[in-house]
C-alpha positions as semicolon CSV with decimal commas, in nm:
position;residue;x (nm);y (nm);z (nm)
1;M;1,118;1,129;-3,496
2;T;0,750;1,051;-3,548
3;A;0,790;0,708;-3,391
4;M;0,961;0,868;-3,092
5;A;0,688;1,124;-3,055
6;G;0,432;0,843;-3,069
7;T;0,608;0,658;-2,793
8;Y;0,626;0,968;-2,575
9;D;0,254;1,034;-2,621
10;E;0,171;0,671;-2,538
11;L;0,372;0,691;-2,217
12;L;0,198;1,018;-2,124
13;D;-0,143;0,865;-2,194
14;A;-0,055;0,561;-1,990
15;A;0,053;0,779;-1,694
16;I;-0,273;0,974;-1,709
17;Q;-0,479;0,653;-1,735
18;H;-0,293;0,512;-1,434
19;L;-0,374;0,824;-1,228
20;E;-0,739;0,807;-1,326
21;D;-0,745;0,443;-1,229
22;L;-0,600;0,529;-0,885
23;K;-0,869;0,798;-0,841
24;S;-1,143;0,550;-0,926
25;R;-1,013;0,319;-0,653
26;G;-1,029;0,592;-0,389
27;V;-0,666;0,713;-0,386
28;R;-0,669;1,074;-0,274
29;H;-0,313;1,181;-0,336
30;V;0,021;1,062;-0,469
31;V;0,345;1,092;-0,284
32;V;0,639;1,210;-0,487
33;A;0,989;1,157;-0,349
34;A;1,197;1,475;-0,297
35;E;1,474;1,330;-0,512
36;T;1,232;1,264;-0,790
37;L;1,112;1,623;-0,788
38;A;1,474;1,741;-0,777
39;A;1,553;1,535;-1,089
40;L;1,244;1,668;-1,265
41;A;1,343;2,022;-1,188
42;Q;1,669;1,987;-1,382
43;P;1,668;2,150;-1,733
44;I;1,576;1,906;-2,008
45;T;1,850;1,907;-2,271
46;G;1,860;1,791;-2,634
47;R;1,921;1,424;-2,572
48;D;1,664;1,386;-2,299
49;A;1,403;1,631;-2,426
50;P;1,074;1,480;-2,549
51;P;1,044;1,493;-2,933
52;G;0,924;1,829;-3,055
53;R;1,011;2,010;-2,731
54;P;1,278;2,283;-2,789
55;E;1,580;2,302;-2,560
56;P;1,540;2,567;-2,291
57;V;1,684;2,907;-2,365
58;S;1,897;3,058;-2,094
59;P;1,725;3,361;-1,950
60;P;1,907;3,694;-1,941
61;K;2,099;3,756;-1,617
62;T;1,928;3,980;-1,363
63;D;1,989;4,077;-1,004
64;E;1,722;3,824;-0,896
65;P;1,785;3,447;-0,910
66;A;1,625;3,313;-1,225
67;A;1,383;3,022;-1,195
68;R;1,502;2,695;-1,344
69;P;1,363;2,618;-1,687
70;Y;1,046;2,407;-1,669
71;Q;1,013;2,456;-1,289
72;K;0,679;2,620;-1,343
73;A;0,568;2,346;-1,574
74;I;0,677;2,077;-1,325
75;S;0,495;2,252;-1,037
76;Q;0,180;2,267;-1,255
77;S;0,216;1,900;-1,350
78;V;0,243;1,794;-0,987
79;A;-0,055;2,013;-0,896
80;E;-0,255;1,866;-1,181
81;Q;-0,184;1,515;-1,053
82;V;-0,297;1,609;-0,702
83;A;-0,613;1,771;-0,835
84;L;-0,679;1,476;-1,060
85;L;-0,674;1,238;-0,764
86;A;-0,900;1,453;-0,541
87;L;-1,243;1,312;-0,494
88;P;-1,553;1,512;-0,596
89;G;-1,616;1,790;-0,345
90;E;-1,276;1,738;-0,177
91;A;-1,002;1,996;-0,191
92;P;-0,676;1,855;-0,325
93;S;-0,433;1,777;-0,048
94;A;-0,071;1,875;-0,063
95;I;0,195;1,618;-0,136
96;A;0,312;1,464;0,185
97;H;0,650;1,575;0,317
98;P;0,870;1,382;0,562
99;Q;0,754;1,429;0,919
100;S;0,948;1,440;1,242
101;P;0,895;1,136;1,473
102;V;0,681;1,353;1,701
103;E;0,462;1,478;1,415
104;K;0,431;1,129;1,273
105;A;0,326;0,976;1,608
106;A;0,069;1,256;1,657
107;A;-0,068;1,214;1,307
108;F;-0,100;0,841;1,361
109;A;-0,273;0,886;1,697
110;A;-0,517;1,127;1,541
111;L;-0,587;0,878;1,260
112;R;-0,650;0,607;1,513
113;E;-0,897;0,821;1,702
114;R;-1,091;0,895;1,380
115;A;-1,100;0,521;1,295
116;L;-1,221;0,423;1,635
117;A;-1,511;0,669;1,610
118;C;-1,604;0,578;1,259
119;V;-1,967;0,491;1,188
120;K;-1,976;0,517;0,810
121;C;-2,105;0,161;0,790
122;P;-2,391;0,162;1,040
123;H;-2,449;-0,211;1,020
124;L;-2,087;-0,279;1,107
125;A;-2,071;-0,013;1,380
126;S;-2,378;-0,157;1,547
127;S;-2,253;-0,517;1,547
128;R;-1,881;-0,471;1,630
129;K;-1,730;-0,499;1,969
130;T;-1,417;-0,302;1,881
131;V;-1,252;-0,131;1,590
132;V;-0,944;-0,324;1,493
133;F;-0,712;-0,041;1,384
134;G;-0,381;-0,219;1,347
135;V;-0,074;-0,310;1,546
136;G;0,302;-0,282;1,519
137;S;0,573;-0,029;1,453
138;I;0,479;0,287;1,273
139;D;0,837;0,297;1,143
140;A;0,814;-0,058;1,004
141;Q;0,984;-0,146;0,678
142;L;0,739;-0,439;0,627
143;M;0,362;-0,418;0,644
144;F;0,117;-0,712;0,630
145;V;-0,240;-0,646;0,514
146;G;-0,525;-0,895;0,570
147;E;-0,890;-0,869;0,479
148;A;-1,098;-0,811;0,796
149;P;-1,113;-0,888;1,165
150;G;-1,262;-1,221;1,280
151;A;-1,429;-1,302;1,608
152;D;-1,103;-1,321;1,807
153;E;-0,977;-0,995;1,659
154;D;-1,313;-0,817;1,727
155;E;-1,290;-0,942;2,086
156;Q;-0,936;-0,830;2,151
157;G;-0,914;-0,529;1,917
158;E;-0,595;-0,649;1,747
159;P;-0,551;-0,802;1,400
160;F;-0,438;-1,164;1,352
161;V;-0,469;-1,294;1,707
162;G;-0,663;-1,615;1,632
163;R;-0,517;-1,938;1,493
164;A;-0,432;-1,770;1,160
165;G;-0,267;-1,492;1,356
166;E;-0,057;-1,739;1,552
167;L;0,065;-1,884;1,228
168;L;0,141;-1,539;1,089
169;T;0,344;-1,466;1,402
170;K;0,549;-1,789;1,339
171;I;0,610;-1,676;0,980
172;I;0,731;-1,339;1,102
173;Q;0,959;-1,504;1,351
174;A;1,098;-1,738;1,086
175;M;1,201;-1,426;0,900
176;S;1,405;-1,328;1,209
177;L;1,160;-1,051;1,293
178;R;0,903;-0,989;1,572
179;R;0,546;-0,868;1,547
180;V;0,658;-0,536;1,702
181;D;0,905;-0,492;1,419
182;V;0,641;-0,500;1,143
183;Y;0,298;-0,344;1,099
184;I;-0,018;-0,552;1,065
185;G;-0,347;-0,415;0,944
186;N;-0,657;-0,505;0,747
187;I;-0,856;-0,372;0,457
188;L;-1,162;-0,352;0,689
189;K;-1,131;-0,220;1,044
190;C;-1,457;-0,375;1,164
191;R;-1,565;-0,739;1,167
192;P;-1,818;-0,800;0,886
193;D;-2,156;-0,864;1,054
194;T;-2,315;-1,203;1,021
195;P;-2,689;-1,159;1,082
196;G;-2,857;-1,483;1,196
197;Q;-2,524;-1,656;1,252
198;S;-2,381;-1,731;1,597
199;A;-2,033;-1,808;1,449
200;G;-1,830;-1,784;1,130
201;N;-1,710;-1,501;0,912
202;R;-1,807;-1,347;0,578
203;K;-1,609;-1,175;0,306
204;P;-1,628;-0,792;0,311
205;T;-1,836;-0,640;0,038
206;A;-1,679;-0,413;-0,228
207;D;-1,864;-0,116;-0,082
208;E;-1,743;-0,188;0,273
209;M;-1,386;-0,210;0,147
210;A;-1,411;0,107;-0,052
211;T;-1,553;0,288;0,246
212;C;-1,286;0,173;0,487
213;I;-0,973;0,167;0,275
214;P;-0,897;0,542;0,309
215;F;-0,788;0,462;0,670
216;L;-0,542;0,205;0,531
217;H;-0,419;0,454;0,274
218;E;-0,334;0,697;0,552
219;Q;-0,162;0,423;0,753
220;I;0,055;0,334;0,453
221;D;0,134;0,699;0,375
222;L;0,240;0,764;0,740
223;I;0,438;0,438;0,787
224;R;0,592;0,439;0,440
225;P;0,692;0,074;0,444
226;K;0,940;-0,055;0,195
227;V;0,735;-0,369;0,124
228;I;0,371;-0,466;0,169
229;V;0,251;-0,825;0,189
230;A;-0,109;-0,879;0,090
231;L;-0,247;-1,179;0,275
232;G;-0,510;-1,372;0,066
233;A;-0,736;-1,313;-0,224
234;T;-0,963;-1,061;-0,051
235;A;-0,675;-0,845;0,059
236;V;-0,537;-0,849;-0,299
237;E;-0,882;-0,761;-0,434
238;G;-0,921;-0,474;-0,193
239;L;-0,576;-0,336;-0,269
240;L;-0,534;-0,406;-0,638
241;G;-0,895;-0,460;-0,755
242;K;-0,785;-0,794;-0,908
243;T;-1,016;-1,097;-0,889
244;I;-0,820;-1,338;-1,113
245;G;-0,727;-1,555;-0,814
246;I;-0,453;-1,559;-0,552
247;T;-0,309;-1,878;-0,700
248;K;-0,212;-1,693;-1,019
249;L;-0,101;-1,371;-0,844
250;R;0,098;-1,500;-0,546
251;G;0,473;-1,480;-0,572
252;T;0,468;-1,201;-0,835
253;W;0,567;-0,846;-0,738
254;K;0,309;-0,575;-0,782
255;T;0,316;-0,206;-0,689
256;Y;0,064;-0,035;-0,457
257;R;0,079;0,338;-0,395
258;G;0,441;0,333;-0,507
259;T;0,538;0,046;-0,274
260;P;0,641;-0,302;-0,382
261;L;0,362;-0,546;-0,289
262;M;0,386;-0,924;-0,260
263;P;0,056;-1,114;-0,278
264;T;0,059;-1,447;-0,098
265;Y;-0,180;-1,701;0,062
266;H;-0,361;-1,613;0,378
267;P;-0,235;-1,802;0,684
268;A;-0,587;-1,949;0,725
269;Y;-0,532;-2,127;0,389
270;L;-0,224;-2,299;0,529
271;L;-0,428;-2,411;0,837
272;R;-0,671;-2,579;0,593
273;N;-0,402;-2,716;0,363
274;Q;-0,105;-2,859;0,552
275;A;0,082;-2,979;0,241
276;M;0,454;-2,905;0,256
277;S;0,439;-2,775;-0,101
278;E;0,188;-2,501;-0,005
279;K;0,391;-2,396;0,293
280;R;0,698;-2,375;0,073
281;K;0,512;-2,147;-0,170
282;V;0,438;-1,897;0,110
283;W;0,789;-1,926;0,235
284;E;0,934;-1,856;-0,105
285;D;0,722;-1,542;-0,114
286;M;0,871;-1,440;0,222
287;L;1,220;-1,515;0,104
288;A;1,156;-1,272;-0,189
289;V;1,034;-1,014;0,064
290;M;1,349;-1,058;0,269
291;E;1,567;-1,018;-0,038
292;K;1,377;-0,700;-0,135
293;L;1,441;-0,560;0,209
294;Q;1,808;-0,670;0,188
295;M;1,776;-0,880;0,501
296;P;2,042;-1,153;0,573
297;I;1,911;-1,498;0,485
298;S;2,077;-1,808;0,629
299;Q;2,107;-2,134;0,441
300;K;1,872;-2,283;0,709
301;Q;1,609;-2,026;0,620
302;R;1,644;-2,098;0,247
303;N;1,582;-2,464;0,309
304;Y;1,262;-2,426;0,519
305;F;0,981;-2,654;0,400
306;L;1,190;-2,830;0,137
307;K;1,146;-3,206;0,119
308;A;1,436;-3,396;0,278
């Protein structure tokens, strides 16, 4: 019994640590599925009860419906999670509930307007031509996240429209999808300024990413994709805070805000490295994504970028 109690406490500590880690990375709330809450609301009986916790005692019958055992504790637990994730000075937000299509579209339009008017990074606001909010279906099951707009994106106001974007479009089409079927966004909504340079790009700073990523969090929470693909090391760093290198991380499933996340190479990397083996690595990552989404995969698709 002591060993079981220790395991339970360790799991509880790990859960609390995970929530604190999310808070430190700017996460403002957690979304709990309705079916999860329903399961938690069920009475905990002897076999499932944590060590040391007594089985619930049936309350006496009254004319009023009795509350389920532990319902109050569960509600407090959820409220504590929300409060834990609230930033200093910010009122805890309620857990998101499913929205109607009209409500969802309105919320997304309002979010877009706020992003377009954002001037939280004065140096970026003064140098940008446009705010590159994102593009695609707000009901997409698949979401691609890059690092930041480049010159072409800043000019057109749409992510991934340059040479790397053209390659990403080909990858999406090879998956039997269209750009309008997925959602494409970036960690940063503005092109990083390049003082003294007439061309070229620079990596977003940690502060810039931390300032802008709440917009991406809201996009993810509204779209609720089934899978997220992080394109390149900077996108992975911005999402997961990991800097161990995309080479080691790509192809391994992670979880971001409760959603399966697949790190892979940025399309720009494939433009620099045309080796068939590198193209195959990215394609294997996309095959894993297709399998996760339960998409049909033809034998032709499985054989893309394999040596003859």
